[in-house]
C-alpha positions in Angstrom: 64.9 86.3 73.7 68.2 84.6 74.7 70.0 86.0 77.7 73.7 85.6 78.0 74.8 84.0 81.2 78.1 83.8 82.9 78.6 81.7 86.1 74.8 81.3 86.4 74.0 85.1 86.3 72.4 86.9 83.4 74.4 89.4 81.5 72.0 92.1 82.8 73.0 91.3 86.4 76.7 91.6 85.5 76.1 95.1 84.3 73.1 96.7 85.9 69.6 95.5 86.6 68.1 98.6 88.1 66.8 101.8 86.4 69.5 103.9 88.1 72.5 103.5 85.8 73.0 103.5 82.0 75.9 101.4 80.8 78.1 102.8 78.0 77.3 100.6 75.0 81.0 100.3 74.4 81.3 98.6 77.8 78.3 96.2 77.6 80.3 93.5 75.9 81.7 90.5 77.7 84.7 90.5 75.3 88.0 92.4 75.6 87.5 96.2 76.0 88.9 98.8 73.7 91.5 100.4 76.0 91.9 103.3 73.6 88.3 104.2 74.1 88.6 103.9 77.8 91.7 106.2 77.7 89.7 108.8 75.7 86.7 108.9 78.1 88.9 108.9 81.3 91.3 111.6 80.1 88.4 113.7 78.9 86.9 113.5 82.4 90.2 114.5 83.8 89.9 117.9 82.0 86.9 119.0 84.0 87.3 121.6 86.7 85.0 119.9 89.3 86.1 117.7 92.2 85.7 114.5 90.1 88.0 115.9 87.4 90.6 116.8 90.0 90.4 113.3 91.5 90.8 111.7 88.1 93.8 113.9 87.3 95.5 113.0 90.6 94.9 109.3 90.2 96.2 109.4 86.6 99.4 111.2 87.8 99.9 108.6 90.6 99.4 105.6 88.2 101.7 107.2 85.6 104.4 107.8 88.2 104.1 104.2 89.4 104.6 102.7 85.9 107.5 105.1 85.2 109.1 104.1 88.5 108.6 100.4 88.7 107.7 99.3 85.1 104.7 97.4 83.9 106.0 93.9 84.7 106.8 94.7 88.3 103.3 96.0 89.3 100.2 94.0 90.1 96.7 95.1 91.0 94.5 94.0 93.8 91.0 93.3 92.3 88.1 91.6 93.8 85.0 93.0 92.2 84.2 95.9 94.6 83.3 99.4 93.4 86.6 101.1 94.5 88.7 98.3 92.8 86.5 98.7 89.7 87.2 102.4 89.5 90.9 101.7 90.0 91.1 99.1 87.3 89.3 101.3 84.8 91.8 104.1 85.6 94.8 101.8 85.3 93.9 100.5 81.8 93.3 104.1 80.7 96.8 105.0 81.7 98.3 101.9 80.2 96.8 102.9 76.9 98.0 106.5 77.2 101.5 105.4 78.0 101.3 103.1 74.9 102.5 100.1 77.0 102.3 96.8 75.2 99.7 95.1 77.4 98.9 91.4 77.0 97.5 90.5 80.4 97.4 92.7 83.4 98.8 91.1 86.6 96.1 90.9 89.2 95.7 89.2 92.6 92.4 88.3 94.2 92.6 87.2 97.8 89.5 85.2 98.4 87.5 84.5 101.5 84.9 81.9 102.5 81.2 82.1 101.4 81.5 84.8 98.7 78.5 86.2 96.9 78.0 84.5 93.5 77.4 87.9 92.1 80.9 89.0 93.0 82.4 85.8 91.6 80.6 86.3 88.4 81.5 89.9 88.1 85.2 89.2 88.7 85.1 86.5 86.0 83.6 88.8 83.4 86.0 91.5 84.3 88.9 89.2 83.7 87.6 88.8 80.1 86.8 92.5 79.6 90.0 93.9 80.9 92.4 91.1 80.0 93.5 90.2 83.6 96.0 87.6 84.5 94.1 87.1 87.8 95.5 84.8 90.4 93.0 83.6 93.0 94.6 82.9 96.5 92.6 82.1 99.6 93.3 84.2 102.7 94.4 85.0 105.3 95.8 88.1 103.7 99.4 88.1 104.8 100.0 84.4 103.8 98.1 84.9 100.5 100.3 87.9 99.6 103.5 86.1 100.4 102.3 83.1 98.3 101.5 85.4 95.4 104.9 87.1 95.5 106.8 83.8 95.9 104.8 82.2 93.1 105.1 85.0 90.5 107.5 84.5 87.7 108.3 88.3 87.7 109.3 90.3 90.7 106.5 92.2 92.4 107.7 95.6 93.5 104.4 97.3 93.9 100.6 96.6 94.0 97.8 99.0 93.2 95.2 99.0 96.0 91.8 100.6 95.9 91.7 101.8 99.5 90.2 105.1 100.5 90.7 107.5 103.4 87.5 106.6 105.1 88.4 102.9 105.3 89.6 101.6 108.7 93.2 102.4 109.5 93.6 104.4 106.3 93.7 107.9 107.9 97.5 108.3 107.5 98.1 106.6 104.2 99.6 108.4 101.2 99.7 107.6 97.5 102.8 105.4 98.0 103.4 103.4 101.2 105.8 100.6 101.9 104.1 97.6 103.6 104.3 97.4 107.3 107.0 95.5 109.2 106.2 91.8 109.2 104.2 91.9 105.9 105.5 90.8 102.5 107.6 93.7 101.1 106.2 95.8 98.3 105.1 99.3 97.7 101.4 99.9 98.2 100.0 102.4 95.6 96.7 104.1 96.5 95.6 106.2 93.5 92.0 106.8 94.9 93.0 107.3 98.5 91.4 110.7 98.7 88.3 110.0 96.6 84.9 110.4 98.3 82.2 107.7 98.2 80.2 110.1 96.1 83.0 110.5 93.5 83.5 106.8 93.2 79.9 106.5 92.1 80.1 109.7 90.0 82.9 108.1 88.1 81.1 104.7 87.5 77.8 106.2 86.6 79.0 109.1 84.5 81.3 106.9 82.4 78.7 104.1 82.4 81.2 101.5 83.8 79.7 98.1 84.7 80.0 97.1 88.3 78.8 94.3 90.6 75.0 94.2 90.6 74.7 93.8 94.4 75.1 97.6 94.6 71.8 98.0 92.7 70.1 96.2 95.6 71.3 98.5 98.5 74.7 96.9 99.4 77.3 99.6 99.9 80.4 97.6 101.2 80.9 93.9 100.2 82.4 91.1 102.1 81.2 87.5 102.5 77.6 86.4 102.6 78.0 85.8 106.3 78.9 89.4 107.3 77.4 91.6 104.5 73.8 92.9 104.4 72.0 95.7 102.6 72.6 99.1 104.2 69.8 100.0 106.6 70.1 103.7 105.6 69.0 102.8 102.1 65.8 100.9 103.2 62.9 101.8 100.8 59.9 99.5 100.5 59.0 101.2 97.2 62.0 99.6 95.6 61.9 96.0 94.1 64.7 94.9 96.4 63.4 96.9 99.4 66.5 99.2 99.2 67.7 102.1 97.1 70.8 102.0 95.0 74.1 102.3 96.7 74.8 105.6 95.1 71.9 107.1 97.0 73.7 106.8 100.4 73.8 110.4 101.6 76.4 110.1 104.4 79.5 108.2 103.4 80.4 107.6 107.0 77.5 105.0 106.9 79.1 103.1 104.0 80.0 100.1 106.1 76.8 100.0 108.1 75.8 96.9 106.2 78.8 95.0 107.5 78.7 92.9 110.7 81.8 92.4 112.9 84.2 94.4 110.8 84.9 97.5 112.8 88.4 98.0 114.4 89.4 94.3 114.3 92.1 92.3 112.6 90.2 92.0 109.4 90.1 95.8 109.1 93.8 96.0 109.6 94.2 93.7 106.6 92.5 96.4 104.5 95.4 98.6 104.8 97.6 96.0 103.2 95.1 95.1 100.4 91.6 96.6 100.1 89.0 93.9 99.8 85.7 95.3 98.7 
């Protein structure tokens, strides 16, 4: 049997390789997604009365308000293959379809860092195909990269969607809309999933069968570079093929970043507030 490969990784690894998730057959393709289908599944989820339904409704309202305020051409999205950014991207394309905006390519910026996981690189590349992203790769540091992106864009960048959540460092006081801090490139940071829990991030991905980076199948819960990212010790399980349980099995979300080395309360963390990395 022939296995499709992208950037050296099998198609299985770009969706899911473990027994935990089931991918929606409509989303298994490496070709452009049907945004109308995504709109239907996301807006149906928003009708539910549970906490996930409420979170989805709130995110939809924020995204719709953003496009009504700034317009499609003036908004970009920060995407780099992480779980939060993947949820955000899926929500954004659902809203774009609902608003009947004529979408050719979605403006996206990926601020890169040294020694990335090949899994992340491959997932970003297949996501570009699936979601139709006009993705600009710019190496960090963050502040310089953002200024370069804004200066190099043919269209004004008034706002950027960011997949940051309340439990991320220095995110305690953020709202859905926050202007960048003094000294940073000027734009409105939009945080549709700011109040989502770790659990609901995974509930969204798993219940809708949305493909995500395969590293999460192997016990990684927060992704950075290969130098500072390891499997979460709270998921250690020798009965699993990788030696670790799936990321969604993490019971206490306060341990989400326990697989990261040297990332607590430092300058790199402060950069997350400007643009969430992974």
